[in-house]
Phi, psi and omega in degrees: 000121178284157172287170178300314182294321176297319180294319178297318178298315179295320178301311180298320178296317180293323177296316177300313181298317180296317178300314181297331181271356179083015179291140181259329181220134174245144170256115179269122177256103184251352181078174182238018180092139184293340179269352180081012180245014178094107186271171180299320181298313180303309183298313183293316182290324176292324176295319178298316180295321176301317180294318178298323177293318178297325180274004180061030175273339169228162180288315183183176172216148179235117180290148183306324180291342179257356184282084182206159185293337181277354177273131185301312181294319179297316182296320178298317178296317180296326177293322180284328184226074186300340178297340178288349177296343178270001182297132184294340181265352181299124178080004184265349181067030184286104180286357181269004179227157173219134174270133181245119179263122183270000000 
């Protein structure tokens, strides 16, 4: 298990690598905490992603609990990238993942 700072460093490196490779959407699997009540990594990485979105360093992020067809942001992404309709977490309310739109 990485520390919060190690996870943030790795997240930034993966975002850079994805951009360089032309990736448009990443699925970040950060988990939901070993106790099932929401871990430090999830909270910290989602806060980092919110800040990156505000700073326009990423396009947006969609938390796993919102990754469903009835969510406005999710639906807009699905219209642009219909292949994501096959994602195994779509509609599952998985709080252990976040989609990152680059």
